[in-house]
C-alpha positions in Angstrom: 1.2 -4.3 -12.4 1.8 -5.3 -8.8 5.5 -5.4 -9.2 5.5 -1.9 -10.6 3.4 -0.4 -7.8 6.4 0.4 -5.4 7.7 2.6 -8.2 5.0 5.1 -7.3 7.4 6.5 -4.7 9.8 7.4 -7.5 6.9 8.8 -9.6 5.7 11.0 -6.7 9.2 12.2 -5.8 10.8 12.6 -9.2 8.1 13.3 -11.7 6.2 15.7 -9.4 8.8 17.6 -7.4 7.4 19.6 -4.5 6.0 22.9 -5.9 5.7 25.9 -3.5 2.1 27.0 -3.5 2.4 29.0 -0.3 1.7 32.3 -2.1 -1.7 31.2 -3.3 -4.7 33.1 -1.8 -7.8 31.1 -2.3 -11.2 32.8 -2.7 -14.3 32.4 -0.6 -15.7 29.0 0.4 -18.7 26.9 -0.5 -21.3 28.8 1.5 -20.7 32.2 -0.1 -23.8 33.7 -1.7 -21.9 35.9 -4.0 -21.5 34.7 -7.6 -18.5 35.4 -9.8 -18.9 36.9 -13.2 -16.2 35.1 -15.3 -18.0 32.4 -17.4 -16.5 28.9 -17.7 -17.3 25.8 -19.8 -17.2 22.6 -17.8 -17.3 19.3 -19.7 -18.1 16.2 -17.5 -17.2 12.8 -18.8 -19.6 10.3 -17.2 -22.0 13.3 -16.7 -25.1 11.1 -17.0 -24.1 8.9 -14.1 -25.0 9.4 -10.4 -21.7 11.1 -9.6 -21.7 13.1 -12.8 -25.1 14.7 -12.0 -23.9 15.5 -8.5 -20.9 17.3 -9.8 -23.1 19.2 -12.2 -25.6 20.2 -9.5 -22.9 21.7 -7.3 -21.3 23.5 -10.2 -24.6 25.1 -11.1 -24.7 26.5 -7.6 -21.1 27.6 -7.4 -19.9 28.3 -11.0 -19.8 31.9 -12.3 -22.9 33.3 -14.0 -22.8 32.6 -17.7 -21.0 29.3 -17.4 -21.9 26.2 -19.3 -22.0 22.6 -17.9 -21.9 19.9 -20.5 -22.9 16.4 -19.5 -21.2 13.8 -21.7 -22.4 10.2 -22.1 -23.1 7.5 -24.7 -26.9 7.3 -24.3 -29.1 10.2 -25.4 -32.1 9.1 -23.4 -30.0 9.0 -20.2 -28.6 12.3 -21.3 -32.0 14.0 -21.4 -32.9 12.4 -18.0 -29.7 13.7 -16.5 -30.2 17.2 -17.7 -33.7 17.1 -16.4 -32.5 15.8 -13.0 -29.9 18.6 -12.6 -32.4 21.3 -13.7 -35.0 20.0 -11.2 -32.4 20.2 -8.4 -31.4 23.7 -9.3 -34.4 25.6 -10.7 -33.2 29.0 -9.8 -29.6 29.1 -11.2 -29.9 26.6 -14.1 -31.2 26.9 -17.6 -31.5 24.2 -20.3 -29.4 25.1 -23.2 -31.1 22.5 -25.5 -30.1 19.0 -26.4 -27.1 20.0 -28.6 -24.2 21.7 -26.9 -23.5 23.6 -30.1 -26.7 25.5 -29.8 -25.7 28.6 -27.7 -28.2 30.7 -25.8 -27.8 34.4 -25.2 -28.6 36.4 -22.2 -30.6 35.3 -19.2 -27.7 34.8 -16.7 -27.4 31.8 -14.5 -25.6 28.6 -15.6 -26.6 26.6 -18.7 -26.6 22.7 -18.6 -26.6 20.6 -21.8 -25.9 17.1 -23.0 -23.4 15.9 -25.6 -23.2 12.3 -26.9 -19.7 10.9 -27.0 -17.8 7.7 -26.3 -14.7 9.2 -24.6 -12.6 6.1 -25.5 -12.8 7.3 -29.1 -10.1 10.0 -29.1 -11.4 11.8 -32.1 -14.8 12.2 -30.5 -13.2 13.1 -27.2 -11.1 15.9 -28.7 -14.2 17.4 -30.4 -16.1 17.4 -27.0 -13.2 18.9 -25.1 -12.5 21.6 -27.7 -13.4 25.0 -26.3 -13.8 23.9 -22.7 -12.0 25.5 -19.8 -12.3 22.5 -17.4 -12.5 18.8 -18.1 -13.9 16.6 -15.3 -13.6 12.9 -15.7 -15.9 10.8 -13.5 -16.6 7.9 -16.0 -15.3 4.9 -14.0 -14.1 2.3 -13.6 -10.5 3.5 -14.3 -8.9 0.0 -13.9 -6.9 -1.1 -17.0 -7.8 2.2 -18.7 -5.4 4.8 -20.1 -5.6 8.4 -19.1 -6.6 9.7 -22.5 -9.0 12.3 -21.1 -6.0 14.0 -19.4 -4.1 13.8 -22.6 -7.0 15.5 -24.4 -7.2 18.2 -21.8 -3.4 18.9 -22.1 -3.6 18.9 -25.9 -6.5 21.4 -26.0 -5.4 25.0 -26.0 -8.4 26.3 -24.1 -8.6 23.7 -21.4 -7.0 25.2 -18.3 -8.0 22.6 -15.7 -8.5 18.8 -15.4 -10.0 16.8 -12.5 -10.8 13.1 -12.1 -11.7 10.7 -9.3 -9.3 7.9 -10.4 -8.2 5.3 -7.8 -6.1 2.6 -9.5 -2.4 3.3 -8.8 -1.3 2.3 -12.2 -3.7 4.8 -13.8 -2.4 7.5 -11.4 1.2 6.6 -12.2 0.5 7.0 -16.0 -1.1 10.3 -15.4 1.7 11.7 -13.3 4.1 11.0 -16.2 2.3 13.8 -18.1 3.5 16.4 -15.6 6.0 18.1 -17.9 3.4 18.2 -20.8 0.9 19.8 -18.4 3.5 22.4 -17.4 4.2 23.2 -21.1 0.5 23.6 -21.9 -0.4 25.5 -18.8 -2.9 22.8 -17.7 -3.6 22.4 -13.9 -4.5 18.8 -13.3 -5.6 17.1 -10.1 -6.0 13.4 -9.8 -8.1 11.3 -7.4 -10.0 14.4 -6.4 -13.3 13.2 -4.9 -14.3 12.5 -1.3 -12.1 9.4 -0.8 -9.6 9.6 -2.3 -9.5 13.4 -2.5 -10.8 15.2 0.6 -9.4 12.3 2.7 -5.9 13.0 1.3 -6.0 16.6 2.2 -7.3 15.8 5.7 -4.4 13.3 6.2 -1.9 16.1 5.5 -3.8 18.4 7.8 -3.7 15.8 10.6 0.0 15.1 10.0 0.9 18.7 9.9 -1.0 19.4 13.1 0.7 16.5 14.8 4.1 17.6 13.8 3.4 21.2 14.9 1.9 20.1 18.2 4.5 17.6 19.2 7.3 20.0 18.1 5.8 22.7 20.4 5.9 20.2 23.2 9.5 19.4 22.6 8.6 15.8 21.7 9.7 15.8 18.0 7.4 15.6 15.1 7.9 12.5 12.9 4.8 10.7 11.6 4.8 7.0 12.1 1.4 5.8 10.8 -1.5 7.1 8.7 -4.9 5.3 8.7 -7.9 5.9 6.4 -11.3 4.5 7.3 -14.5 5.1 5.4 -18.2 4.2 5.8 -21.0 4.4 3.2 -24.6 3.3 3.8 -25.4 0.9 1.0 -24.2 2.3 -2.3 -24.4 5.8 -0.9 -26.4 6.9 -4.0 -23.4 6.3 -6.3 -25.2 4.0 -8.7 -24.8 0.4 -9.8 -21.3 1.0 -11.2 -20.0 1.3 -7.7 -20.8 -2.4 -7.1 -18.7 -3.3 -10.2 -15.8 -1.1 -9.2 -15.8 -2.6 -5.6 -15.7 -6.1 -7.0 -12.8 -5.3 -9.4 -10.8 -3.9 -6.4 -10.9 -7.3 -4.6 -8.6 -8.7 -7.4 -6.0 -6.0 -6.8 -3.1 -5.9 -4.4 -3.3 -3.6 -1.4 -0.4 -1.2 -1.8 0.4 0.3 1.6 3.2 1.1 4.0 4.7 -1.4 6.3 7.9 -0.6 8.3 8.4 2.7 6.4 8.3 1.2 2.9 5.5 0.6 0.4 4.6 -3.0 -0.2 1.9 -4.7 -2.3 -0.1 -7.3 -0.4 -1.9 -9.6 -2.9 -4.0 -11.4 -0.2 -5.2 -8.4 1.8 -7.9 -6.7 -0.3 -11.4 -7.6 0.9 -10.2 -8.9 4.3 -12.3 -7.9 7.3 -10.2 -5.6 9.4 -12.6 -5.3 12.4 -14.3 -2.3 14.0 -13.7 1.4 13.7 -15.3 4.3 15.6 -16.4 7.0 13.2 -16.5 9.6 16.0 -14.1 10.7 18.7 -14.6 9.4 22.2 -14.4 11.8 25.0 -12.0 9.4 26.8 -9.6 9.4 23.9 -9.4 13.2 23.3 -6.6 15.0 25.0 -7.7 18.4 23.8 -8.7 20.2 20.6 -5.7 21.5 18.8 -5.5 25.3 18.7 -2.4 25.3 16.4 -4.1 23.8 13.3 -3.3 25.4 10.0 -6.9 25.4 8.9 -8.8 28.6 9.7 -11.9 26.5 10.2 -10.5 23.5 12.1 -10.2 24.6 15.7 -13.0 27.1 15.9 -15.6 25.5 13.7 -15.4 21.8 14.5 -18.9 20.4 14.7 -21.1 17.3 14.6 -19.1 14.7 16.6 -22.1 13.7 18.6 -24.2 13.5 15.5 -21.6 11.3 13.9 -21.6 9.1 17.0 -25.4 8.7 16.8 -25.8 8.4 13.0 -22.8 6.4 12.1 -21.2 5.1 15.3 -18.8 2.1 15.2 -18.7 0.0 12.0 -17.0 -3.0 10.5 -14.6 -2.3 7.7 -12.7 -4.3 5.1 -9.5 -3.6 3.2 -9.8 -2.1 -0.2 -7.0 -0.8 -2.5 -7.5 2.9 -2.1 -4.4 4.7 -3.6 -4.0 7.1 -0.7 -2.6 4.3 1.5 0.5 4.5 -0.8 0.6 8.1 -2.1 -0.1 10.1 1.1 2.6 8.3 3.1 5.0 8.8 0.2 4.4 12.6 0.4 4.6 12.6 4.2 7.6 10.3 4.5 6.1 8.2 7.3 8.2 5.8 9.3 5.7 3.1 10.0 2.5 1.7 8.4 -0.6 2.8 6.6 -3.9 1.3 5.8 -7.2 2.0 4.0 -10.5 0.4 4.6 -14.2 0.9 4.1 -17.4 -0.5 5.5 -21.1 -0.5 4.5 -24.5 -1.0 6.0 -26.2 -3.2 6.9 -23.3 -4.9 8.6 -24.2 -8.3 7.1 -23.0 -7.0 3.7 -19.4 -6.7 5.1 -19.5 -10.3 6.3 -20.9 -11.5 2.9 -18.2 -9.7 1.0 -15.5 -10.9 3.3 -16.7 -14.5 2.9 -16.9 -14.2 -0.9 -13.4 -12.8 -1.1 -12.1 -15.6 1.1 -13.4 -18.4 -1.2 -13.2 -16.9 -4.7 -9.8 -16.8 -6.3 -8.2 -13.4 -6.9 -7.9 -14.1 -10.6 -11.7 -14.3 -10.9 -12.2 -10.9 -9.2 -9.7 -9.4 -11.7 -12.0 -10.6 -14.5 -14.3 -7.9 -15.7 -16.9 -10.5 -16.7 -17.0 -12.2 -13.3 -17.0 -8.9 -11.3 -19.8 -7.6 -13.5 -21.8 -10.8 -13.1 -21.6 -10.6 -9.3 -22.6 -6.9 -9.4 -25.6 -7.7 -11.7 -26.6 -10.7 -9.6 -26.6 -8.7 -6.3 -28.2 -5.6 -7.7 -31.8 -6.3 -6.9 -31.0 -7.1 -3.2 -28.7 -4.1 -2.9 -31.4 -1.8 -4.3 -33.9 -3.3 -1.8 -31.5 -2.7 1.0 -30.9 0.9 -0.2 -34.7 1.5 -0.1 -34.8 0.2 3.5 -31.9 2.5 4.4 -33.8 5.5 3.1 -36.9 4.6 5.2 -34.7 4.2 8.3 -32.6 7.3 7.7 -33.5 10.4 9.8 -32.9 12.6 6.7 -34.8 10.3 4.3 -31.7 9.9 2.1 -30.1 6.7 3.3 -26.8 7.5 1.7 -24.8 8.5 4.8 -21.0 8.7 4.4 -18.3 9.2 7.0 -14.5 9.1 7.1 -12.0 9.0 9.9 -8.3 9.9 9.2 -5.7 9.3 11.9 -2.0 10.4 11.9 0.1 8.8 14.7 3.5 10.1 15.8 6.6 8.1 16.9 5.6 8.6 20.5 2.2 7.0 20.0 0.2 10.2 20.3 -2.1 11.0 17.4 -4.3 13.5 15.6 -7.7 12.4 14.3 -10.2 14.0 12.0 -13.8 12.8 11.4 -16.1 14.1 8.6 -19.6 13.0 7.7 -22.2 13.8 5.1 -25.8 12.9 4.4 -25.0 11.5 1.0 -21.8 9.8 -0.3 -22.9 10.7 -3.9 -23.3 14.3 -3.2 -20.2 14.5 -1.1 -18.1 13.1 -4.0 -19.8 15.5 -6.5 -19.4 18.5 -4.3 -15.7 17.7 -3.5 -14.9 17.2 -7.2 -16.6 20.4 -8.2 -14.9 22.4 -5.5 -11.5 21.1 -6.5 -12.3 22.0 -10.1 -13.3 25.6 -9.2 -10.1 25.9 -7.1 -7.9 24.9 -10.0 -9.5 27.6 -12.2 -9.3 30.3 -9.5 -5.7 29.4 -8.5 -3.9 27.7 -11.4 -0.7 25.9 -10.9 0.2 23.9 -14.1 1.3 20.3 -13.7 -0.3 17.0 -12.7 -0.6 16.5 -9.0 -2.4 14.6 -6.3 -4.4 16.4 -3.6 -1.7 15.9 -1.0 0.8 17.5 -3.3 -1.2 20.6 -4.3 -2.3 21.3 -0.8 0.9 20.5 1.1 1.2 24.1 2.3 -0.9 25.4 5.1 -2.6 28.4 3.4 -4.1 26.6 0.3 -4.9 23.5 2.5 -6.8 25.5 5.0 -8.9 27.3 2.3 -9.8 24.1 0.5 -10.8 22.3 3.7 -13.1 25.2 4.5 -14.7 24.8 1.1 -15.0 21.1 1.3 -16.5 20.9 4.8 -19.0 23.7 4.3 -20.9 22.0 1.5 -24.7 21.4 1.9 -25.3 18.1 3.7 -22.1 18.0 5.7 -23.2 17.2 9.3 -19.9 16.6 10.9 -16.3 17.9 10.7 -14.3 17.7 13.9 -11.2 19.4 12.6 -7.9 17.9 13.7 -8.2 16.8 17.3 -5.3 15.5 19.5 -6.0 12.1 20.9 -4.2 9.9 23.3 -3.9 7.2 20.7 -5.5 6.2 17.4 -5.5 2.4 17.2 -5.9 0.8 13.8 -9.0 -1.3 13.0 -9.3 -4.0 15.6 -8.3 -6.9 13.4 -5.8 -5.2 11.1 -2.7 -6.8 12.6 -4.2 -10.3 12.3 -5.2 -9.7 8.7 -1.8 -8.3 7.8 0.1 -11.2 9.3 -2.2 -13.6 7.3 -1.5 -11.7 4.1 2.3 -11.8 4.8 2.1 -15.5 5.3 0.3 -15.9 2.0 3.0 -13.9 0.3 5.8 -16.3 1.7 3.9 -19.3 0.3 3.7 -18.0 -3.2 
């Protein structure tokens, strides 16, 4: 798998040639009170999980009246609980359509939510569930070592017009991109890795890079992008559920595929390494000025929450994790230098514990599903206790705070940075995934793409950023801000050199 990862460049450039989307005119954003009248049928694989219910809750607020949201899972008891949870969160717009999705209700308006039992790995069952839907949303992770059969089912179904997932393994993404021509032929608009990170972060990286190029070009300095950095923070599990522990552990066994010297390279010994500290806010001393030439209609005039991000998130320790955007976004932008992707959690001791475990446990063990699941199960009680303490200490009583910082640096060292933060990682992922799905239905563009490809042009990108950053719970979005410099995590260079040395010894 690792040897094949550099071929992602060819997959991105050849299988998915740049498609002009400049003529798209996106509709209103996430805060609009008007509701459309065209009904849709959304099927959510993994709908009984924490991310799945967050997707459903946002769809119930934003989908057209008369739409149906079908939560798909393997456990009927969890299915009933999930439907009840979504209904409780949305008492005004939601209706319970009964336990069986085949039992249609008439009249009443609003959006209907139901449960359907299915093991999506059984293709026959999957095709039955997908039949008749207009949008398939796949959030049933982990995706590692899986095949993109849900995307195949969406393409093969004559009524399914849109597909969205939150996939992160590069191999899974690469297999999905190979279905580009089939999606064109079927009229299916598919978007991969479309959550918060990856997803929103990819779009923000393109926004930062585009602003950098435009600004430096206007100053006569040239506009090449040298480096792109992605840094994320989530308090505890961020409300995403126990499966996120398992997914994180599995990632420690995977290579970090990122840019170094303008080419993509897999670093086997980098994932899980502590990379040092990152500020999830913009310092007054580092800001040159707010960029007035941003492509996003909301970026320069509606930036908000930097001070709140400083007080609620501040500076955090991060560790390397194999997020795909460290490879795919630089490929789209054609950067000349390096990229990196890292995340951190709270309390800070968890970062140190994870770093120690990764340092002493062989990579082969982390790749083992049995071992990674054992570590996740073993640590679950302590993690849940920590999450409870985070809720008590949180000013919003949620304790699921999420933040991201994306930096694009030019060849002259000047940079553009964007900070975004939300009260809940779980809700941010769900809201982002739902907004991407609605955008695909409203502005179809058949094919299989990543967010940085679909939103490469200014117009569509500005509209989707407005939608993604106006969702309930978002407490910070600075927009693209010109900074004197955007240094990488404080210990990145040391960790990278260590990983390179490990490669030479193999």
